[in-house]
C-alpha positions in Angstrom: -0.1 0.1 0.2 1.6 3.3 -1.1 1.8 6.4 1.6 -1.2 8.9 1.6 1.6 11.4 0.3 1.9 9.1 -2.6 -1.7 8.3 -3.3 -2.5 12.1 -3.2 0.2 12.7 -6.1 -1.3 10.0 -8.0 -4.9 11.4 -7.6 -3.2 14.6 -8.6 -1.7 13.5 -11.6 -4.5 10.8 -12.6 -4.1 12.2 -16.1 -0.7 10.4 -16.4 -2.6 7.1 -16.2 -5.9 7.8 -18.2 -6.0 4.4 -19.2 -6.1 3.0 -15.8 -9.6 2.4 -14.3 -10.0 5.3 -11.2 -10.5 2.4 -8.8 -7.1 0.7 -9.6 -4.9 4.0 -9.6 -4.0 3.3 -6.0 -2.6 -0.1 -7.3 -0.1 1.3 -9.3 3.6 0.0 -9.1 6.5 2.3 -7.9 8.0 1.5 -11.3 5.1 2.6 -13.3 4.9 5.9 -11.2 8.7 6.7 -11.7 8.4 6.0 -15.4 5.3 8.0 -16.4 6.4 10.8 -14.3 9.8 11.0 -15.2 8.5 10.8 -19.1 5.6 13.2 -18.8 6.0 14.9 -15.6 7.2 18.7 -15.5 10.1 19.7 -12.9 7.4 20.4 -10.2 6.0 17.0 -10.7 9.3 15.2 -10.5 10.6 17.3 -7.6 7.5 16.2 -5.7 8.1 12.5 -6.5 11.7 12.9 -5.2 10.2 14.2 -2.0 7.7 11.6 -1.7 9.6 8.7 -2.7 13.2 10.1 -1.9 15.5 10.8 -4.6 17.7 7.6 -4.3 14.7 5.3 -4.5 13.5 6.9 -7.9 17.2 6.5 -8.9 17.3 3.0 -8.0 14.1 2.4 -9.8 15.3 4.3 -13.0 18.5 2.6 -13.3 16.9 -0.9 -12.7 14.3 -0.1 -15.1 16.7 0.8 -18.1 19.1 -2.1 -17.4 16.2 -4.2 -18.6 15.7 -5.0 -22.6 12.8 -3.5 -22.6 11.7 -0.5 -21.0 9.1 2.6 -21.7 11.6 5.7 -21.2 11.5 7.8 -24.2 15.0 8.2 -25.6 15.5 11.7 -24.6 14.2 11.2 -21.0 16.7 8.1 -20.6 19.5 10.1 -21.8 18.9 13.0 -20.0 18.2 11.3 -16.6 21.1 9.0 -17.1 23.4 12.0 -17.3 21.8 13.9 -14.6 21.6 11.1 -11.9 25.3 10.3 -12.8 26.4 13.8 -12.3 24.1 14.5 -9.1 23.5 11.4 -7.2 26.8 10.2 -5.2 25.9 6.7 -5.4 25.7 6.7 -9.3 28.6 9.1 -10.0 31.1 6.6 -10.7 29.3 5.1 -13.6 
């Protein structure tokens, strides 16, 4: 179950998941939330996600997702956040 802050974030941005029935929104995986927010969110949305989940958790999910053969990050989004996280998150700065 998600935290109340994350549920509020999901409900505030439910247009990101227009294809998900409203009663299933609270069952979204963290991977889905991170992926869609990084792909479609504005800076304010991404910052809010970092505050709610923690930047390190978002980064861990991001790098785990892009290590798979198939993921849904746009090429520009993937490239930008790879560079950003490698520069600004100490855990990944040596990659």
